[in-house]
N, CA and C atoms as an extended XYZ file, in Angstrom:
327
Properties=species:S:1:pos:R:3:atomname:S:1:resname:S:1:resid:I:1 pbc="F F F"
N        56.786      187.806      110.802 N   GLY     1
C        56.166      187.652      112.056 CA  GLY     1
C        55.369      186.370      112.151 C   GLY     1
N        54.719      186.258      113.278 N   VAL     2
C        53.933      185.077      113.587 CA  VAL     2
C        52.565      185.128      112.919 C   VAL     2
N        52.040      186.315      112.758 N   GLY     3
C        50.712      186.450      112.167 CA  GLY     3
C        50.754      186.205      110.672 C   GLY     3
N        49.635      185.724      110.159 N   GLN     4
C        49.527      185.541      108.713 CA  GLN     4
C        48.092      185.773      108.300 C   GLN     4
N        47.928      186.084      107.041 N   ASP     5
C        46.589      186.326      106.518 CA  ASP     5
C        45.930      184.980      106.234 C   ASP     5
N        44.857      184.698      106.955 N   ILE     6
C        44.170      183.415      106.762 CA  ILE     6
C        42.892      183.580      105.939 C   ILE     6
N        42.764      184.721      105.284 N   THR     7
C        41.572      184.980      104.472 CA  THR     7
C        41.386      183.892      103.419 C   THR     7
N        42.450      183.548      102.714 N   ARG     8
C        42.358      182.529      101.650 CA  ARG     8
C        41.967      181.172      102.242 C   ARG     8
N        42.538      180.822      103.377 N   ILE     9
C        42.205      179.543      104.019 CA  ILE     9
C        40.721      179.516      104.383 C   ILE     9
N        40.218      180.634      104.902 N   ARG    10
C        38.796      180.713      105.250 CA  ARG    10
C        37.917      180.586      104.011 C   ARG    10
N        38.338      181.202      102.895 N   GLU    11
C        37.575      181.105      101.644 CA  GLU    11
C        37.515      179.665      101.157 C   GLU    11
N        38.647      178.979      101.213 N   ILE    12
C        38.703      177.578      100.776 CA  ILE    12
C        37.826      176.711      101.673 C   ILE    12
N        37.908      176.939      102.969 N   THR    13
C        37.094      176.171      103.916 CA  THR    13
C        35.611      176.385      103.643 C   THR    13
N        35.231      177.634      103.398 N   LYS    14
C        33.837      177.961      103.114 CA  LYS    14
C        33.365      177.257      101.841 C   LYS    14
N        34.205      177.250      100.829 N   GLU    15
C        33.870      176.579       99.567 CA  GLU    15
C        33.734      175.068       99.769 C   GLU    15
N        34.610      174.468      100.547 N   GLN    16
C        34.527      173.037      100.835 CA  GLN    16
C        33.225      172.709      101.558 C   GLN    16
N        32.836      173.544      102.499 N   GLU    17
C        31.581      173.334      103.226 CA  GLU    17
C        30.389      173.452      102.281 C   GLU    17
N        30.436      174.410      101.354 N   ARG    18
C        29.350      174.582      100.388 CA  ARG    18
C        29.230      173.357       99.488 C   ARG    18
N        30.357      172.848       99.002 N   VAL    19
C        30.350      171.662       98.147 CA  VAL    19
C        29.816      170.449       98.920 C   VAL    19
N        30.250      170.279      100.164 N   ALA    20
C        29.769      169.162      100.983 CA  ALA    20
C        28.264      169.262      101.203 C   ALA    20
N        27.759      170.457      101.466 N   ASP    21
C        26.310      170.655      101.635 CA  ASP    21
C        25.560      170.325      100.350 C   ASP    21
N        26.102      170.768       99.211 N   ASP    22
C        25.466      170.470       97.921 CA  ASP    22
C        25.402      168.968       97.675 C   ASP    22
N        26.494      168.273       97.961 N   LEU    23
C        26.522      166.824       97.763 CA  LEU    23
C        25.547      166.117       98.696 C   LEU    23
N        25.465      166.569       99.927 N   SER    24
C        24.519      165.978      100.884 CA  SER    24
C        23.082      166.142      100.404 C   SER    24
N        22.757      167.336       99.916 N   ARG    25
C        21.404      167.574       99.394 CA  ARG    25
C        21.130      166.715       98.169 C   ARG    25
N        22.125      166.570       97.299 N   LEU    26
C        21.974      165.748       96.103 CA  LEU    26
C        21.700      164.291       96.474 C   LEU    26
N        22.451      163.765       97.405 N   ILE    27
C        22.261      162.379       97.853 CA  ILE    27
C        20.882      162.212       98.475 C   ILE    27
N        20.512      163.119       99.349 N   GLU    28
C        19.237      162.998      100.057 CA  GLU    28
C        18.043      163.092       99.111 C   GLU    28
N        18.133      163.922       98.086 N   SER    29
C        16.977      164.131       97.208 CA  SER    29
C        17.021      163.281       95.941 C   SER    29
N        18.009      162.420       95.798 N   ALA    30
C        18.138      161.596       94.590 CA  ALA    30
C        16.920      160.700       94.410 C   ALA    30
N        16.612      160.420       93.163 N   ASN    31
C        15.474      159.563       92.844 CA  ASN    31
C        15.914      158.096       92.749 C   ASN    31
N        16.915      157.750       93.510 N   ALA    32
C        17.433      156.379       93.567 CA  ALA    32
C        17.905      156.119       94.984 C   ALA    32
N        17.810      154.882       95.428 N   PRO    33
C        18.309      154.584       96.774 CA  PRO    33
C        19.828      154.730       96.806 C   PRO    33
N        20.313      155.503       97.752 N   ILE    34
C        21.750      155.677       97.947 CA  ILE    34
C        22.041      155.445       99.421 C   ILE    34
N        22.979      154.560       99.679 N   PHE    35
C        23.398      154.327      101.056 CA  PHE    35
C        24.897      154.130      101.065 C   PHE    35
N        25.501      154.406      102.188 N   GLY    36
C        26.937      154.249      102.337 CA  GLY    36
C        27.262      153.387      103.525 C   GLY    36
N        28.448      152.792      103.479 N   VAL    37
C        28.916      151.977      104.602 CA  VAL    37
C        30.337      152.396      104.966 C   VAL    37
N        30.681      152.190      106.225 N   ASP    38
C        32.044      152.466      106.665 CA  ASP    38
C        32.920      151.249      106.358 C   ASP    38
N        34.154      151.282      106.793 N   LEU    39
C        35.084      150.188      106.476 CA  LEU    39
C        34.713      148.858      107.122 C   LEU    39
N        33.820      148.906      108.105 N   ASP    40
C        33.348      147.678      108.751 CA  ASP    40
C        32.017      147.205      108.186 C   ASP    40
N        31.539      147.875      107.129 N   GLY    41
C        30.277      147.473      106.508 CA  GLY    41
C        29.043      147.980      107.228 C   GLY    41
N        29.232      148.919      108.159 N   ARG    42
C        28.089      149.490      108.878 CA  ARG    42
C        27.571      150.715      108.130 C   ARG    42
N        26.272      150.860      108.082 N   ILE    43
C        25.649      151.945      107.335 CA  ILE    43
C        25.958      153.291      107.970 C   ILE    43
N        26.397      154.229      107.114 N   ASN    44
C        26.670      155.586      107.584 CA  ASN    44
C        25.985      156.637      106.702 C   ASN    44
N        25.232      156.177      105.728 N   GLU    45
C        24.429      157.069      104.887 CA  GLU    45
C        23.216      156.295      104.394 C   GLU    45
N        22.060      156.959      104.372 N   TRP    46
C        20.802      156.301      103.992 CA  TRP    46
C        19.861      157.402      103.524 C   TRP    46
N        19.657      157.508      102.215 N   ASN    47
C        18.862      158.637      101.726 CA  ASN    47
C        17.359      158.358      101.784 C   ASN    47
N        16.586      159.377      101.438 N   LYS    48
C        15.123      159.291      101.521 CA  LYS    48
C        14.572      158.184      100.638 C   LYS    48
N        15.126      158.016       99.442 N   LYS    49
C        14.632      156.981       98.528 CA  LYS    49
C        14.880      155.587       99.119 C   LYS    49
N        15.995      155.392       99.793 N   SER    50
C        16.252      154.107      100.475 CA  SER    50
C        15.198      153.871      101.544 C   SER    50
N        14.893      154.927      102.303 N   ALA    51
C        13.886      154.819      103.359 CA  ALA    51
C        12.513      154.510      102.769 C   ALA    51
N        12.156      155.200      101.681 N   ASP    52
C        10.854      154.965      101.034 CA  ASP    52
C        10.755      153.548      100.494 C   ASP    52
N        11.807      153.073       99.850 N   LEU    53
C        11.789      151.758       99.217 CA  LEU    53
C        11.771      150.626      100.240 C   LEU    53
N        12.621      150.732      101.247 N   LEU    54
C        12.801      149.609      102.171 CA  LEU    54
C        12.032      149.746      103.480 C   LEU    54
N        11.507      150.926      103.758 N   GLY    55
C        10.679      151.088      104.946 CA  GLY    55
C        11.439      151.330      106.232 C   GLY    55
N        12.746      151.458      106.160 N   TYR    56
C        13.552      151.757      107.346 CA  TYR    56
C        13.940      153.232      107.320 C   TYR    56
N        13.754      153.913      108.422 N   THR    57
C        14.191      155.302      108.491 CA  THR    57
C        15.718      155.338      108.578 C   THR    57
N        16.263      156.494      108.322 N   LYS    58
C        17.710      156.676      108.431 CA  LYS    58
C        18.174      156.316      109.837 C   LYS    58
N        17.408      156.758      110.839 N   GLN    59
C        17.776      156.493      112.236 CA  GLN    59
C        17.802      154.987      112.542 C   GLN    59
N        16.917      154.236      111.907 N   GLU    60
C        16.863      152.786      112.147 CA  GLU    60
C        18.055      152.053      111.537 C   GLU    60
N        18.687      152.644      110.541 N   THR    61
C        19.745      151.928      109.829 CA  THR    61
C        21.155      152.315      110.251 C   THR    61
N        21.319      153.533      110.760 N   MET    62
C        22.665      154.025      111.073 CA  MET    62
C        23.419      153.088      112.009 C   MET    62
N        24.623      152.713      111.593 N   GLY    63
C        25.486      151.870      112.417 CA  GLY    63
C        25.217      150.385      112.306 C   GLY    63
N        24.161      149.996      111.606 N   LYS    64
C        23.862      148.565      111.458 CA  LYS    64
C        24.639      147.997      110.275 C   LYS    64
N        24.965      146.732      110.377 N   ASN    65
C        25.696      146.059      109.311 CA  ASN    65
C        24.772      145.863      108.104 C   ASN    65
N        25.202      146.366      106.947 N   LEU    66
C        24.387      146.291      105.735 CA  LEU    66
C        24.062      144.853      105.364 C   LEU    66
N        25.074      144.023      105.279 N   VAL    67
C        24.872      142.650      104.810 CA  VAL    67
C        24.001      141.851      105.773 C   VAL    67
N        24.307      141.909      107.053 N   GLU    68
C        23.576      141.104      108.039 CA  GLU    68
C        22.118      141.524      108.187 C   GLU    68
N        21.824      142.807      107.987 N   ASN    69
C        20.493      143.308      108.290 CA  ASN    69
C        19.609      143.619      107.091 C   ASN    69
N        20.205      143.843      105.921 N   PHE    70
C        19.402      144.347      104.806 CA  PHE    70
C        19.578      143.588      103.498 C   PHE    70
N        20.362      142.519      103.519 N   ILE    71
C        20.573      141.704      102.319 CA  ILE    71
C        19.858      140.364      102.518 C   ILE    71
N        19.222      139.910      101.434 N   GLN    72
C        18.518      138.635      101.484 CA  GLN    72
C        19.495      137.539      101.946 C   GLN    72
N        19.043      136.721      102.878 N   ARG    73
C        19.899      135.732      103.546 CA  ARG    73
C        20.733      134.897      102.569 C   ARG    73
N        20.111      134.404      101.511 N   GLU    74
C        20.821      133.515      100.581 CA  GLU    74
C        21.897      134.220       99.761 C   GLU    74
N        21.923      135.540       99.803 N   ASN    75
C        22.911      136.307       99.039 CA  ASN    75
C        23.949      136.994       99.920 C   ASN    75
N        23.871      136.788      101.211 N   GLN    76
C        24.745      137.527      102.121 CA  GLN    76
C        26.223      137.254      101.884 C   GLN    76
N        26.613      136.002      101.648 N   SER    77
C        28.044      135.726      101.483 CA  SER    77
C        28.594      136.335      100.199 C   SER    77
N        27.849      136.284       99.103 N   SER    78
C        28.352      136.870       97.857 CA  SER    78
C        28.409      138.390       97.953 C   SER    78
N        27.409      139.006       98.585 N   VAL    79
C        27.420      140.461       98.756 CA  VAL    79
C        28.565      140.862       99.684 C   VAL    79
N        28.787      140.099      100.739 N   ALA    80
C        29.888      140.393      101.660 CA  ALA    80
C        31.228      140.347      100.935 C   ALA    80
N        31.405      139.400      100.027 N   ALA    81
C        32.656      139.281       99.278 CA  ALA    81
C        32.852      140.491       98.361 C   ALA    81
N        31.807      140.882       97.646 N   VAL    82
C        31.888      142.039       96.754 CA  VAL    82
C        32.158      143.312       97.564 C   VAL    82
N        31.464      143.465       98.679 N   LEU    83
C        31.645      144.639       99.530 CA  LEU    83
C        33.067      144.699      100.098 C   LEU    83
N        33.572      143.568      100.506 N   SER    84
C        34.933      143.504      101.051 CA  SER    84
C        35.950      143.947      100.002 C   SER    84
N        35.788      143.486       98.779 N   LYS    85
C        36.694      143.892       97.692 CA  LYS    85
C        36.581      145.394       97.434 C   LYS    85
N        35.342      145.892       97.417 N   ALA    86
C        35.127      147.320       97.164 CA  ALA    86
C        35.773      148.168       98.257 C   ALA    86
N        35.633      147.751       99.500 N   LEU    87
C        36.209      148.495      100.613 CA  LEU    87
C        37.739      148.430      100.606 C   LEU    87
N        38.284      147.408       99.920 N   ALA    88
C        39.739      147.291       99.783 CA  ALA    88
C        40.236      148.043       98.552 C   ALA    88
N        39.317      148.703       97.847 N   GLY    89
C        39.698      149.502       96.696 CA  GLY    89
C        39.684      148.769       95.377 C   GLY    89
N        39.181      147.543       95.360 N   GLN    90
C        39.106      146.767       94.123 CA  GLN    90
C        37.764      146.999       93.455 C   GLN    90
N        37.821      147.439       92.213 N   GLU    91
C        36.584      147.687       91.486 CA  GLU    91
C        35.955      146.378       91.056 C   GLU    91
N        34.644      146.397       90.933 N   SER    92
C        33.932      145.243       90.381 CA  SER    92
C        32.941      145.784       89.357 C   SER    92
N        32.493      144.912       88.503 N   ASN    93
C        31.487      145.326       87.530 CA  ASN    93
C        30.223      145.709       88.264 C   ASN    93
N        29.279      146.259       87.552 N   ASN    94
C        27.993      146.586       88.178 CA  ASN    94
C        27.489      145.368       88.935 C   ASN    94
N        27.028      145.612       90.124 N   TYR    95
C        26.554      144.516       90.974 CA  TYR    95
C        25.181      144.881       91.501 C   TYR    95
N        24.240      143.994       91.303 N   GLU    96
C        22.883      144.247       91.788 CA  GLU    96
C        22.765      143.731       93.214 C   GLU    96
N        22.294      144.616       94.093 N   LEU    97
C        22.151      144.252       95.502 CA  LEU    97
C        20.755      143.701       95.774 C   LEU    97
N        20.682      142.502       96.310 N   PRO    98
C        19.393      141.906       96.676 CA  PRO    98
C        18.988      142.344       98.085 C   PRO    98
N        18.222      143.419       98.176 N   LEU    99
C        17.841      144.002       99.459 CA  LEU    99
C        16.539      143.419       99.988 C   LEU    99
N        16.389      143.483      101.295 N   LEU   100
C        15.192      142.991      101.968 CA  LEU   100
C        14.575      144.148      102.745 C   LEU   100
N        13.297      144.420      102.480 N   SER   101
C        12.632      145.541      103.133 CA  SER   101
C        12.173      145.172      104.540 C   SER   101
N        11.746      146.170      105.262 N   LYS   102
C        11.217      145.989      106.606 CA  LYS   102
C         9.980      145.081      106.584 C   LYS   102
N         9.222      145.140      105.503 N   ARG   103
C         8.006      144.333      105.347 CA  ARG   103
C         8.287      142.934      104.795 C   ARG   103
N         9.579      142.638      104.562 N   GLY   104
C         9.954      141.324      104.043 CA  GLY   104
C         9.934      141.249      102.524 C   GLY   104
N         9.719      142.378      101.868 N   GLU   105
C         9.718      142.401      100.403 CA  GLU   105
C        11.147      142.373       99.900 C   GLU   105
N        11.312      141.791       98.718 N   ARG   106
C        12.639      141.685       98.119 CA  ARG   106
C        12.769      142.696       96.994 C   ARG   106
N        13.890      143.415       96.983 N   PHE   107
C        14.183      144.394       95.950 CA  PHE   107
C        15.608      144.165       95.462 C   PHE   107
N        15.810      144.363       94.195 N   THR   108
C        17.157      144.311       93.638 CA  THR   108
C        17.463      145.688       93.066 C   THR   108
N        18.543      146.280       93.554 N   VAL   109
C        18.944      147.614       93.071 CA  VAL   109
C        20.382      147.579       92.592 C   VAL   109
């Protein structure tokens, strides 16, 4: 018939939602700045530690270009190149990001 038991599908969906919630909580409560960008380099994740360190709330950063708005001017082209490679799936060695806070302070993470 047309009907089918979707109990297993619902269980899997519920488990996926639980894992996603756990990961979101882990990112938000991490003791390190964690932020994410979309394929255009715009911020789509900004945890509490990032907000504490740089002085920008999550709401202030969402959708803004990471390199143009939060990287020290003299390092923008090199960071843009590394980010472009990363977004294309090319791994790079550990890279320290030269960030600029809302107060004009410089941080390297």
